C-alpha positions, 0 to 999 in steps of 0.5 A, a space after each residue: 169538703 166532702 168529708 164534712 158533708 155536701 152542705 156543710 158550709 150551709 149547715 154551719 151558716 144556718 147554725 151560726 157556727 163561725 168555726 165550722 164555716 171557717 173549717 168548711 171554707 178551708 176544706 174547699 167549700 164553694 161559697 157560690 154553691 146552692 142548696 136543693 131549695 136554691 139557698 146560698 150560704 149567705 142567705 142561710 146565715 142571714 135568715 137562719 133555719 126559719 127566716 119567717 120566725 126570726 126576731 132581728 132584735 134578739 141578741 140570741 139570733 143575731 150574734 157577733 159570730 153570725 155577723 162575722 159569718 156574714 162578713 166572711 161570706 160576702 167578702 170572700 174573694 170567690 163570691 160572685 155578684 150572682 151569688 150576692 144579688 140573685 133572687 132566692 126562690 126560698 125567700 119568695 124571690 127576695 135577695 140577700 140584701 132585700 131579706 136583711 131590709 125586710 127583717 129590719 137588720 140594719 147591721 146586716 145591711 151595713 155589712 153587706 154593702 160595706 164588706 162586699 166592696 161594691 159587689 152587693 147592689 144597693 138596688 138589687 131587684 128581687 123576683 118582683 123587681 122590688 128593691 131593698 128600699 121598697 121593703 124598708 119603706 113599706 115596713 117603716 124601717 127608718 134607719 135602714 131607709 136612711 142608710 140605703 139612701 145614703 149609699 145611693 139607693 134610687 127612690 124612683 125605681 118601680 117594681 113589676 106593678 109600677 109602684 115605687 118606694 114613695 108609694 109605700 111611704 105616702 100617708 103614714 111615714 112622713 120621715 121616710 117620705 121626706 128622705 126619699 123626696 130629698 134624695 130625689 131632689 139631689 139626684 135629679 138636680 145632678 142629672 140636670 146639672 150634668 145635662 144627661 137627660 132632658 127632664 127640664 127645659 134648658 131656658 127655664 133659668 129661674 127653675 134651675 136657679 131655685 132648685 140649685 139654691 135649695 139643694 146647696 142649702 140642704 147638701 148635708 147629711 140626710 137627716 130627716 126632721 123630727 117626727 114632731 115637726 110633721 104636724 098634720 094640720 100644717 102639712 094639710 095646709 101646705 098641701 092644699 096651698 100647693 094644690 090651689 096654686 097648681 090648679 090656678 097655674 100660679 107658678 110663682 106660688 108653686 115655686 116658693 112652696 116647692 123651693 122655700 128660702 132659708 126662712 121658709 125652712 123653719 116651718 113644717 116641711 112640705 111633702 110634695 107627694 103628700 095627698 089631700 083629703 081625697 087621696 090625690 097628690 099634687 102630681 095628680 092635680 097637675 095633669 088634671 088641670 090645664 097642662 103646664 110644663 113649668 109646673 110639671 118640671 118644678 114638681 119633678 125637681 122637687 121629688 114628685 113621683 110622676 107615676 104615683 097612683 091614687 088610693 081608690 081608683 088606682 089611677 096613674 097620672 096618665 089615666 087622669 090626663 085621659 079623663 081631664 076636662 081641661 085639655 088644651 085646644 092647641 094640639 102642640 101643647 098637648 103633644 109636648 106635655 104628654 111626650 114629656 111625661 112619657 118619654 122624658 120623665 118615664 111615666 109608664 104607659 102600661 100601668 093598669 087601674 083597679 079595673 085593669 085598664 090602661 090609659 089607652 083604654 080610658 082615653 078610648 072609652 071615656 076620653 074627650 080628645 082624639 089627639 091625646 089618644 093618638 099620642 098614646 098610640 104613638 108611644 106604643 110602637 110595638 102595639 103590645 099595650 093596646 092589645 092588653 085586656 081589661 078585667 072585662 077581657 076587652 082591648 082598647 079598640 073593642 071599648 073605643 068610642 065609635 068616633 075614636 076607632 079610626 085612630 087605631 087605623 082600623 075600619 070597624 064598620 067593615 068588620 061588623 056583621 049586617 045581622 043584629 043576631 050575629 055574635 060579631 056585633 058584640 065582639 067584632 074582633 073575635 070570630 067564634 067560627 074562625 076559632 072553631 075552624 082552626 081548632 078542627 084543622 089543628 086537631 087533625 094533625 098529631 101534636 108534637 111531643 113537648 113534655 119531658 115526662 112524655 119524652 121519658 115515657 117514650 124513651 123508656 118504651 123504646 128501650 123496653 122494646 129493644 130489650 124484648 127484641 134482643 131476647 130469643 123467640 121461644 119457638 120458630 113460628 110465623 106468628 112470633 115473627 110477625 109479632 116481633 116485626 110489629 114490635 120492630 116497627 113500633 120501635 122504629 116509629 118511636 125512634 123517629 119521634 124521640 131523636 128529632 125531638 132531642 135535636 130540636 131541644 139542642 137547637 133551642 138551647 143553641 139559640 138561647 146561647 146565641 141570644 145570651 152571647 148577644 146580650 153579653 156583647 151589649 152589656 160589655 159595650 155598656 160596661 166599656 163605655 161607662 168604665 171609660 167615662 168614670 175613669 176619665 171623670 176620676 182623673 179629671 177630679 184627681 181621685 185615686 181608686 182605693 186599693 181593694 181587699 177582695 183579691 184572692 191569695 193566688 191572684 197577681 192582679 195587684 201586680 198587673 195593671 191593664 188599660 181600660 180598653 184592653 180590660 173591657 175588650 179582653 172579656 170577649 177575646 181571651 178565655 179566663 182560667 177557671 176559678 171556684 166561682 164559675 162552678 155555679 150551683 150544684 143541685 142534688 139530683 140523680 145525675 148531680 154527680 155526673 154533671 159535677 164530674 162533667 163540669 170539672 172535666 170541662 173546666 180542666 180542659 180550659 187553657 190556663 193563664 198566668 194570672 187569675 182573671 177572677 180578680 182582674 185589675 181595674 183600669 182606674 188609677 190606684 192609690 199607693 196605700 189606702 190604709 187609714 182612709 175613712 170610708 165616710 164621705 162627710 165633708 167631701 163633694 157628693 160626686 167624688 164619693 159617688 165616683 169612688 164608690 162606683 169604681 168599686 162596682 165596676 171592679 166587681 163587674 169586670 171580675 164577673 164578666 170574665 166568669 160569665 165567659 167561663 160559664 158560657 163555655 161550660 154551657 157550650 160544652 154541655 150542648 156539644 155533649 148533648 148534640 154528640 150523644 144524640 147523634 150517637 144514640 141515633 146510630 145505635 138505634 139504627 144499628 139495633 133495628 138493622 140487626 134485629 131486622 136481619 135476625 128476623 129475616 133469618 129466623 123466618 127462613 129457618 122457620 120455612 126450613 123447619 117445616 121441611 126438615 122436621 124430626 119426623 121428616 128427617 127420620 123418614 128421609 133417613 129410612 128412605 136414604 140409607 146411604 146417608 152418612 154420619 158426615 152429612 148429619 154432622 155437617 147439618 148439626 155443625 151448621 145449626 150450632 154455628 147459627 145458634 152461636 151467631 144468634 147468641 153473639 148478635 143478642 149479646 151485641 144488642 144487649 150492649 147497645 141497649 145499655 149504651 143507648 140507655 146511658 146516652 138518653 138518660 145520662 149524657 143527653 138529658 144531663 147535657 141539656 139540663 146542665 146547659 139550661 141551668 147554666 144559661 138560666 144562671 147566666 141570664 140572671 147574672 147578666 141582668 144583675 150586671 146590666 142593672 149595676 152598670 146602669 146604676 153607675 151611669 145614673 149615679 155618676 151622670 156620665 
């Protein structure tokens, strides 16, 4: 591979050169390797040289060769879920599937999900927690949205700003909105049917029967009505009728509109998230009117986005509930309704409106119910949401009405100053005096060195000082000795700053490693539980797991079957053998070659196993042959299709869990190297300082002697003592020569120590810490991807 160039695989992928990609992979190219800008070869093949200017409709770009390259890379046996799903900084945080959805590349989206055999997450999140479905819905990519929804994409997931794909399709994308609502109806009915989450009250038999009948009548392919059927006038009339029924608490009318019978389906379809002329959707009127759990549950089962925002004020349903003038007088009704929204239906409490105010802000400043405010605070057990500040820089407590301050559990009157001129009357919780005193006290102490640039400068200065100390002094004088001793003291002070800081960085890295191992254990336990449940469900339905085609050529996984419990527990108990997939990113830097050598050495030290666990066999029942089986689920039960698809996802998760074990071992080796090198650097510095101190003391003694035995004094002494023999002079010369030789030897040793110390500080310690940090960051993102995949399996299969 190195004969072809370090980034040959990426270069060929960018150019769409299928022959070059095959030649690079055949020469040993790592499919998981990242370029300097963190791009993978797969992303290079999808986006080309400049993804901003890509025309997906152009046949000159999206050639058959480029599509084959994408399929070859995504189906490669060593491709990890991290490589296939990680957010790409070069793409503004988008994932590979997100980029394909963003560019409206339907064929690429199909290849990514079909050829990856479950390794590409259909709901893989980007750097902003956005999913590919959100990209497609925002841009109106109807076919891409349809394909993603058919593959199990969740329309109710929210990005970092708590917006879902429904928020992006409301208003001008009626077909996409219809598909997302229909998909939500099916998913939520499955959850209700499996009794996995308490989203509706079990005793409402009429609601359950209506939802069941509607889903069964619409259980065919997810095909939206023609655009001509979405007549704006008819849609407004249906939306207004639904809103009027909600405001008047006319439950029968609400049910008939949300779950029409077969005759009602011939009319223009009703969109439950469609806003009225003021921009309010039915869910907004539901929380603003007299609270009704029956109406709320009906809207939820009909596909309503319970966190939908109003277009102007950016109010969420919880904001509107806080502003409602029709809250029930019975606190129990209000309590049950609010908790049902937040805890059962997962309406986020940390959302902010246009003024960056949370529902707690609104309830405290503009609300009319102390009970509702107390419920909001009860749903914020950590207190993090109540401490959020709005656009004015105020917390909910600081904007609260005087009669509501006691709900926060704080005696505000005791915090107010008696004088009307005090600044505490304006901002009672912020004391400028106390801040000033803290600043004064803090400034009297030296700040710890935390910047890597500062550490590099200090290390360079210490090495420079040691180099000067190892040079012979031009002349023996007390002034030179004092300067050298001052330099020696400064060097000692620098070492007392640098070494503890390096140890602190090693300690912090070890702590991160322990936290990731704890997260690994949690993900592994969840993976174990979900795998057992899915396997049991498949056996109960008589479903045989499809034979996977992603096994590596040297893998013996096809010949070995492990029990499910044994497989899940083996992730933690045994050390898998190394594979190319665990080598991770190899960014180019001044120490990249050394880190690559260290990684190979670390992996070479790992014990080998008889099989290749990167392709560990799955516990699911395997079919004897799967050739000729169609991947389409048409005519089959949706849950059976979901179970079969999710078994592939769990297979990919199992493979990657073994690889994460290897990645954590690599990080541990990096940390051990950095810690060992830091201890050795401390010993080398101490030896250098001791030797130079001894040399300076010896030099000071020689200076005293030279003041007595100067050349003039020697001549005078010789003339006065004619009995001085040549043997005495020779002896003195011999002692002087021996002293010079000893000094030269010490100087040579110090030069070697400085070179060793430079290599320790700038190569081994820094490379070890940098390598461990990169590895741990990669593992952290990797575990999040796997955790989301396991959660998606649990949600889709309702196990």
